[in-house]
N, C-alpha and C positions, 0 to 999 in steps of 0.2 A: 740554648733549644729544647722546646717541649715537642717530642713528634706523636702527634696520635698514636694511640694504642688501635688494634684490632679490636672491634665491638662484640665479635664474634667469635666463638668456637665452634667451627666449622665441624671440626671431625667430629664434636660433643650433639652436637644439633644433626648430622648426616647421618650417623653410625643406622646402618641395616634399610637406607632411602636410595633406591637404585640411579637412579640420577646424579650420584655421589661422581659413580663415575668420567662422568660428562664435563663436573669444572674445573678443568685444569684444560678442556677444549672453547670453552664458554668466558671464559678469564683470558685467554691466547687474542680471540674474535674482538673480546670489548677492547684489550689494550691494542690491538692494531688498526680495528675498525671504528671502533664504538657504539658498534649497531651489532647484533645479534637474533636471530629467530631459532629459538628454542621448541622442537617437539618432541615433548612427553606427555604417552598417556598418564590416564586418572592413576594414583595410587603410588608415582615415580619420585614423589618428593619434590615438584618444579617449586609452589610454591612455599615448601619452608624451607629450602637450600637456595635460589639464585639470588631473592631478595639478599641475604648476609650476606652471598658472595659479594653481588656487588659493591653492595656497604663497604667489607673492606677493601675490595680494588680503590677505593673513592677514599677511605682513610690511610691508605698507603699513597695516594699521589697527595695527600696533603700535606703527610709525611715529607715526602722527597721533595717537595716545593718550599720548606721549611731550611731542609737541606740544602738547598740550592740558594737559597738566602741567608745564608749561616752569616757571610758579613756584611752584611744591609744594616742598615741602620734598624730594619723589623725583626734582624737575629731574634731570636728566645725569646718570640713571643707567641709564634705557637699559630698552625694554620687549623683553624676549623674545617672540617671535612665537613660536603656539601650532605644532604640527606638522599635518600633513595625513597622515590615515592613511588606505590605498586596497586595496581587497580584490580578489584575483583568486581564480578559482576553486580554481586547483590551485598547488600548488607549486615545481611547474617552472613555471607564467605568472607567479608572484609571483618568482623569480629574474631570469626572462627581463626582466621588466618592469623590476626594479631595476636588470638590468646595462648594461640600453638607457639608461634616462636619466640612471643615474651616466657612460657614456661621451660622451652628448650632449652634459650638464652641464658634464663636468670638474669636478666639483667633489665631493670625495672624500671631504665631511662630509655633505654634503646629503640623500643620497641613501641607506635603508637598507631592511633588509628584516627580516621574523620571520615564519619558517614552522617547524615542529614537526623540532627537533633541529638548525636556524642562524639564527641572529640575527646581524644587523649593525647599529648605530644609526647613525641619520640624524636629521639636526638639522632637515629642514623636511617631509620626504616620507620617508614609511615604508610597503613594500608586504608585506601579512600575506595570510596567508590567511581567510578567514570564520571558521574555529573559531576564531583567534588574536583578532578580534575581539567574539570573541561574549565568549573567556574575561575577555580586558581590559574588555569592559562590568561581566563579573559580579562581578569583584573590584573596582570602582572606576565605578560606575553614573554619576558625572559626569563623567569624563575631564577632569581639570582640565589634562593637560598638551596636551587633543588641540582645534587650530581648526575643523577640517574633518574631513568622511569622503565615502569616495567610494568608492560602491561599483560595483564595472563587471559587467559579463556577466550580469547580473539575467536575460538573455531564459534561460539556460540553467535558469532554477529548482530548484537545486538547494537545497537540502533549510538545510544551513548558511545560505548565501547569500540566503534568505526569514528564517530566525534573525534573519542579522546585520542584514537591511533592519527588520527590527519592531522590532526593540529599540532601534539608532540611533533612528529615527522617532518614539519615546518621547522618547529624551534631548533630542532637537532640539525637542522640545515645552513642554520643559522649561527647556533651553538657548537663549535667542533670539540668541546670540552663535554660535551651532553651527550650521555651514554642512555642508549634507546633497546633493550627488550622485546620480542614479542614471543608470548609464552601460548601453545596451545596445547590441548591431547589430541588431536584430530585435526590437519592443522594444511590448506595447500599453501606448502612450502616456497613456492616460486612465484608464486601471487605475494605475501607477504614481504619476501628476498628482496623482493623488485620496490615496494613503498619505498623498507628501509634503502636503498641505492644500492641493490646487488649485495645485503648483508649474508655474512655466511648463516649457517643451517646447521645446526649442532640438534644431533636426534639420539633419544633416549629411547630402549627399545623396553618392550611393556613384558612388566617382572608379574604375572597374574595367576593365582592356581586353580585347580579345574573347578571345570563346574556343569553342575547338571540342572538342564534345562525342561521344564515341563508347559505343556499348556491345558488352561483354566478357564474356557471363555463363560461368559454371562451375558443371555438375552439382553440386559439392562446396561451393558456397556453405551451404548450410542442411543437410546430409547427418548423418544420427547419426554413422556410422562413421567411425574415425579415419585410417583410409587416406583416406577420400576429400576430407575435409576437409584432411589434411595436402598431397592433390594440389592442393585450393583456392589456400592459400598459394603454395603454388609456380606459381602460375598469376600472384598477385600478381606476384609475385618476375619471372616472366618478361617481363612487361608495362610493368613498372619500367624496368628492363634493356634492354629494346629503345629506351624511351622516351627513355632518355639517349644511347644510342647516336647515336639517329636527330638528338636536337635539339642534343646538348650541353650543355644545360642541368639542371640537378637535379629528383629526382622525390619528391612528397612519398606516401608512403602510407599511408590508412588503416585499421586494421585493430581489433577491441573491444578486445584486451587484452594483458596484457605479455606474457604467453607466448605468443602468437600474433606477437609482434613480433620475438620472437626466431628462431621458426621462418622468417615470412616474412624476416628477413636471414641467416639459415644458405642458405638457398636463393636468395638475389641472386648474381648473377655479377660485378658492380658494385660496386664501395666501397659498403658500405653502413653504415648508424650507424641503432641504438636512438634512441626517446625513449619515455621514458614517466616515470609518477613512482617507481618502484621503483628508479631507477638513480644511483648517485654521481652526487654535484654533479659533477664531472669529465666524464663520460661525456654527460650533460645539457647539457654546454655545447660540447661537440664533436661534438655532434649539428646545436647551433645559429648555430655557430661557419660562416659563407658563404665564407670564404676557402677555398682549394685547387679541386681539381679536383672537379668536376659528380661529383655519389653520391646515392645515392637514401636518405630518411630514413622508416625504418619508426615509423609515431606510433598512438597510439591518439587519446581524444578531445583529446588536452591540447594540440594544433597546429589545431583547428577552429576556436578563434578570437580566443583569448587570449595565443598564443604566434606571434609571426611568426618561420618556416622563410627567410633567405635563399637566394636563388640557384635558386627554384623554379619552375618553367614546366608541369610536369608535375604531374595529382595522380589516383592512382590508389586509385579508392574502391570496399571491399571489400562495402559497404549493409549493415557488420552494425556494431553498437551493444551496447557492455554497459551497463546497467542496472539499479538495484537491482530488486529484489523484493521480495515480503512475501505468504510463503501463512501466511492465517490459518486455513486448518483444518488444517494439519497442527504451526501455529507454528513455521514457521520463514523464515527471510531468506536470503538473498545476493543474488550477479548471475548474471544471466540474458543470452545473447545473441541479441538480437531484432534483423528488421529495422529502418535508422535510419528517423525523419520524414523528411520530405520536403524541410523546414527544414533539418535538418542534412546532409542531401544537398546543397543550396545553398551553405550557409556550407560545406562541404568542396570544392564545386565553386570560389567563388572565391580560393581561395587560390593557385591556380591562375595568375589575371591580378592578383596584386598588381605585378608589376615587369612583365609584357608581354604581348604575345600569348600566350593557354597553349593547355593540349592538358586534356582531364578524359575518364579512361579508368574508364567504371562497367563492374566486374564483375557485374552484374546487366542486367536487359532494363528495356527504356523501360516493358511492359507492369507490371514490377514496381514501378516507381518510382508510379506511379499508383494501387500497392494498399499505397501507406505511410503511415501515419499524417499527417496533415500538421503536427503539431506535435511536438515531446518533452513525454511525460507528468512532470507535476511529481513533483522525488521524494516531497516528503509526500503525495502518492497513493497511493505505490509503496515505500516504503522503512520498514526497519523504525525505527519511532521512540521507541527507548530514551532515546538521548541525547539528540535534542531535547526528547524530556518532561523531562528531570531538568534541561536549561537552563531550559525554559519553568518549573519548578518551581520554581527556583534566584534568578528573575528574577521574581517574585511573583504569575505569573499563570500556576498549576496548570493543567493539559491546555489549555494557549494563550485561555481565556476571556477575554476584554476587552482580548488582544491583537490588532494591526492585521495579518494576517498576508494574504500576496497572495490563499490561499487555505486554507481552515479544513481541518484532519484528519479525518480521518475516523472516525466515535468509535469504533469496532472497531479500530484501530492503536493511535487513542490511549488506551483499554482495555487493551489488552495492554499500551503500553509501563510505563504504571505499574504494570502488577502484577509484570510484571520488575521494575520499581523497589523495591515493596515487599519484593520475596524477595530482591533487595540488602542491605535495609535504607535502602537509599537517599529513601524518602518514607514518610511516615506513613499514617492512614490514608483523610486529607485530601488527599494529594496534595502537604502541604510538605515543603520540604528536612528533613533530617536534618542534623546534624553531620555524618556519612559522607557523606550524599550530597552536601553545598558541597566536603568534600575532591574527592570522584569528579569534580562538576562542572571542578573547577580542575586535574585530572590533563590532562594533552594523551593521551588515549587513552578507549575506549570504557570506559562505567563498568562492565561486566561483567570485562574485562580490570583494569580498575583496580581493582576490587575483590581479584580475585584475587592483585594482584603486591602490596598493603598488608597482605594476608591471608599469604599464603604468604609474604613478603617476596621480596628482590632474585635468589634461590636460584632464582626461578621464571621468572626474566627469558628466558632462553632458548626456553625451550619458550612462552611465551609472545610471543615473538620469531616462532616460526617460524609459529604460529599466526595472527597478524596478516598474515604475510607469505606465507598463503596455503599450507601444505605439504599435502602429504597422506600418508597412511598413517599409518606408528605415528609421532608429533610426541613419542614420550621420543625417538627413534633421528634423526629428521628436522633436519637444520642451518639456520642463519635466519642474514642478513647481522650481520655483528658489529657493523656502527656502532648498526642496530639494537637490538643484544644489551644495545650499553653504553649507549646511551640508557635502555631499560627498567630496569637498574641500576640507573642513577640517579637515575631519578624513583619506582622502587621505596622506595631509602634515605631520599630528600627526603622524600618521603609520607609514611613508615612513622611509627610513635611513636601508639599510640592507635587509629588505626584498625581495627587487627583485632577489638578490645576492643569499639570501636560496631557492629560488625556482628557481636557476637557467634561470633566464627570464633576464640575465643581457643586452645582443642584443635587447633586447627590452628598454630600458630607454630612446635608444636616442627618441623614438617617445615621448618623455614629451613635454613640455611649453606653451604657449601658447594656452587656446585651441581655441581661434580665428582664429590660423593660422593652424591648425589639417585638413587633409583632409577624406575626406570618408573612404579612406581605413585603417589612423590611426584609424577612432572608432574602424573599424574591426576588428584591431589588440584588442581593450580595449575587444569587444566584445568576440572575437575568445581565448582571457586567459581566460574567465570566461566558456566559453562552449567550452572545446575544442570538444567536441564530435559532436559537432554540427557542424563546419566549412561544407560545403556542396561545389561540384563539382556540376557545369549542366551537365547532361545526354546528355539535348537534348529535345530542345524547352520548356515549363517551368516546367521540372523536375529535380531535384536534388539529388543528391546523398551525404546524411551526413557519414559524418566521422566514429558513430555510428553503419554502416550500413542501417540505415531505406533511402526510399524513398517518397522523399516529394514533394509537387506543390507548383508555386509559382503561386500565381493567380497575374491577370495583371492589377491592382490596387495599388500594391506596389512603383510603381515607380523605383524598381532594375530590369526589364526586361532586361534580355539577358547580366547581369551579368555574367561571369565564377565561380567565385569563391563567396561565400558568407559565413559572419559568421553570424550565424541565432539567435535572440536572443527567441524567443517564438515561437515552433513547436507544432500543435494539431493533434492528432487522425484524419483517413479518408480523403482522397482526395475529388478533387473533385466529390461533383455523377456525373456521365456518361461521366467524363474524359476516355480515354483512357492512357493505363499503370500499371506500377506495383506501383503506388506510396498508399502509407498508410498512407499520411500523410499530413497537410497545414502549410507552412511556412507563419504566422502574420507576424510576424520583423525582421529584420537583416539588416546589415550593408556589405557592399564592401568590401573585401578583398585585396590585392595582392597576386597573388600565393606565392610567395618567402614566405613571411609572415606565411600564411597560413602551409607549409610547417616545418616552424622551429618551428612553435607552437606546429602542432599536429605529428608532428618526422616521418621519413621518414625511413623502414624497407625494407628491403631484403629478401627475402624464394623462399624454393626452394618448388614448389608441386607438387606431384606426383599422378597422378588419373589411377585408372584402371578400365575401361567400355570398354562393349562389346568386353571384354576378349583381350584389348589391352591396351599397359602401355600409359603413354602418361607426359611428364613429362617439367615443365615450371616455369623458375624463373620469381619471379614476385616484382616489387619494390612498392612500397606504402606508400600510408599515410592514418592509420586506415581502414578501409572498400574500400577507396577510392584506386582503381587500376588502378597506372602513368603509367607502360610499363609490357606488359608481351613478354616474348621471352623463343620460344621452346628451350626444354637442355636435354641432358641427364641425367639418375639417376641412381644414385649409389644400388648398389645391397640392402643395407641392407634398403632406402626408398622406393626401388620396391617391397620389402614384407610388409612393413608398409602398402602399397598403395592396395595390395592384401587382406590384412588385412585386415582394412579396408572396403573396397567391400562386403569382405564375411558378417562384422557384419551390414554394411547398407542393402543387398540386398539379404543377407540369404546364400545359397549353392548351388541354384540352377546353378548357374552359370559352377558346376563342374557336371559332369558323373554319373548317379545313375543306376547303374545296377541293376539286379532283386534282387540277392542276400544283395547289401547295402540297395536298397528297405525296402526286409523284416526286417535287420536288426534294418534299422533308425524308421521304426513303432514300432516293439516292446520296442525299447529304451522309446520311444515317450509316448505308451501306459503303461509302465513302471514306466514312470516320471510323468505321470498324477494319475495314482491309488495308487502307492506307495512312489511316492515322494521320498527324499532323500533317498541312495546316486547316485539315474537313474539319470543321468544328462539329460537334453531336446538339441537335437542336437544344433537347431537354435538360441536359448541363450549361448552355452556355448561358452568361448573365443576360437577363432580361433588361436592362437595362442600355447595352449595349447595341441588341439587334431589336429590341422592341419598343421602343422608346415613343414613336409615336403612336402606336396599338393602345399603350399601356395610357396614355395622356387619353387618347379617346375615350379607353372605357373610363378613367377617374372623371372625366367630366358628363359623364352621365350615358355613354352609348354600352348598348347591353353585348358583352364579350361576344354574342352568339351569331351578331351581323357583321364581326369585323375580321377577315379573310387575313391569313396570313401569308400569301404568294409574294404580296410588298416584304416582310419582315425578311422572309426566308431570303430572297434574292439579297436582301441586304448583308447576310447573312456568309454569302460565297466570299469564299477567299480571293484576294487579288495579286496577281496577276496569274495562280495557279487554276481558276475558274475557268481560265479559257480552252483546258485541257477535258474540263468535264466530261465533255460528249465520248470523247477516243475513251475514258476512263469507263465510263455509267453511260452507256447512252440510251437516248432514251429509246429511242427504236433500233429496230435492228435484220436488216436483210437476208432473206430467206431465198433457194432458191426459185422457187416460183415467182419474185419481182417484186413480192409486196413487203411490206415493214410494220410486221408487227409490233407493239404494243412491248416494254421489257419492263417486269413487274420486279421492284425491289422490296415491297413492302415484309417478304421473308426475312431479309436478310443475308437472300443471294440473287443473282438474276434469275427469272423465271421467264422464259415465252410460250404462250398459249398461241398455238398452230396449227392448222387441219394438217395429217398423216403426209398428204400427197404434196404438198406444197414444198417439204424436205427430199425429198427423193434425189439421188444423188448424195447426197451434205453427210459426209464422213466423219466429219470430227466437230465439236462441238465450238463456237465462237467463246471466248475468254474474255470478260470485261474486270478489270482491275485485277489480272490473276485468278478470275475463280472464275470456271467452264460452266454455261449458259445450262441451264438446265431446263428441260424440250419438255412440256406436256403436249403430247401429240394429241389430237385430238378428229373426233368422227365426224363426217360429213352435217350429221346433228350438233355438233359444237360439245359431243360427249368425251372424256378422259377415254383414250386407249391404250396410252403408254407413257408412261414419268421417267424419261431416263436424259442424262450428263453424258452416254456413250452411244451415240448413234452409229460407232462402225456395227459395236456389236448387237447393237438391236435388228438392225438389216440383216446383218448374219444370223439372227437366229430366234427371237423372241415372233419378228415380223411375218415369218410362215405361219403361225398361229391365229396374228392377228388377221391376218387376209383369209386364211381359212373362215375364220368364225365372221368376217363382214362384209365380203364378195355377194354373199345372196341377203345378207340385208339392205346393202348400199348398190346395188348393181348396174348403177349411172355411173358409178365415179369410178376411175381407175384402181387396180390391184395387181399390178402388174408382178409377176413371178421374180422380176430382176428389178429391182427398186434402185441398182444402182445407174445402169441405163434408160433408165424410164424418164418422162419428162414431167418435171412437177412446175405440179397448177395448181389452182382451186376451182379450177370448172368441173362438168362431168365432162364425161368421153365423147357425147356429144357436140359439145359447146367447141370441145379443142379441135 
């Protein structure tokens, strides 16, 4: 019998790591429940030590299985232990974690990693990005060669991590032998424990060295102009330079993105190294190499929690984060720079106290910090969900319905993502994946880029690589990392073979061939296939209208000025400050595209538009590509469309276009009052569906009768609810009897019942009557009909203010009664003589 040996020496690997003390509790939880939630702050060693612990447990189980099978025919063959898959949220973190465990274990074959464009097999532990794990699950939902899944840094709430966790939790519910571990630096343990079926929670206390924190604000931190921003990056570099010179230790600078990393590195006097996800592997490894003299490492969020940068005793924090945001109004999405969360600020600061007492230099004020959001906003609430929606559809849970997610996607965002996937022919009308959709889900890139690559072929690799790399200006002339170009060419060659035909894009296959012979126009085809809603036509000057309906300006330095049609790669919110026009966005990158190709990609439709405005009906035949109108021709409007146009005008503008006579106005006001005070079933005339109660009037207007000649009284009567309408005079009477015997009209136009009546007609009336529970407001008038008092408390009026009114009015109107005692006086509308 060949019992597998433990692949790792946990004592050697965990020497000095605080999480070592929690290993027995983690092992006990996995042995008993196959689930565990590990809460361990940065620097405790969870990413380094928990995966080999889990791998050892799997090896031990494999040995136990061999022992139990000793008397069977399979005895002596040995049972290979299953792999442990560990996710880290970024490629840099994946490679760094794998390299560290490989170094500490000394086992070259046991540890591997898999990220986009780079992989090395490991027999026991493989570190992967969450997206790689998702694709593994979609390819084979049972993961037969995997015995455990460890999902790290779940507190960052990245969208891919949320989905990897949800899919893995469903698999774990079906496979009782699968271990599932969730790890985080800061964690809502209750919520994650619930998602894992009340999994045990194991906590490790933080072990950090003291930190000295100071604030060094700079006016360029949130500035809009480039010069001020450049000065801010230089400010960060100066802080880091001074800290290294003073302490002799390395400094870690946090900035929001790769471009800012390079600018800050360039501004440093000390040896400075960049660290971000776009770098080649060798450059990333150089930044993480702690040997040699003190240096400045300038990093994006990759170094916040999942990557350890050795030798650091100072953190310089810009206070800025780059996060995904989706503009649902304009149908745009992208990365925006915002102030970091307070939890992020604490995580960044903790990096200075990993190896000894540290210093934290914050490039903002303590008051700024108090106004930062407390926690990071989950990506599922802000990001474009197209990729996630495709994965969920392929998992069998379209729109995430029935999927145990940490938080549910916003309905509007998931609907927009599904609409995009339908336009790509990736899902059907019910949200189920098509054959093309399954191919796109398997590709290691965004579905839109995947569709473009499969359709246009490997020749589109260079422009798509430039697009995915964030190139600006003319994408037809932009350069891209050669490694990424080669990767996309390989993906395109591997994924081709029927996908374009599935997408209905056969006509565009002719645009393939040698990339060196491609024109800007064919680059535009590739970009347009990826983002058909962003194909744009010039509207005049530098303003363009996108097929989605968004208006955008094209800056003059893009090299694309004058192009009639563009396939836009990136568009951001807000136009050029001070520019005239209606544009609400700016084109950052695009490629020229021929009109014929643009129209073929978008698709051309013809529709009849009928508008009713200013009492007139207007019909237009509109030929359009998305929101771009290609031609408009006046035309007659069929009767049914005319009625629809009038109804639409009523919904938008209200009933003001029709005549409202005195009777109709009074009935409308009574209905509105009862709707407000009583509610159902009394309707509001302004919100009721016009086709229901205005059908005859709408038909008259559609046949040519001017709306101003159509009275609404009959329509309002149709709106009355029956049998409740029989109580209308009881709840909201048209007239109200007063002590004089007269019946003045009740006015409901102000939203409450109001009666205008001469003061003498109300002598002896102590309590105001009520309509639908609302006391009537009396406007008590002089003999000439002018207001003397306004009250809904007659008893208080007679007992107080009346005496002053009497004193002022008796001399002015001596022919009318002004008794000292209004309680016992006869109510009348007549003069004293006539009485």
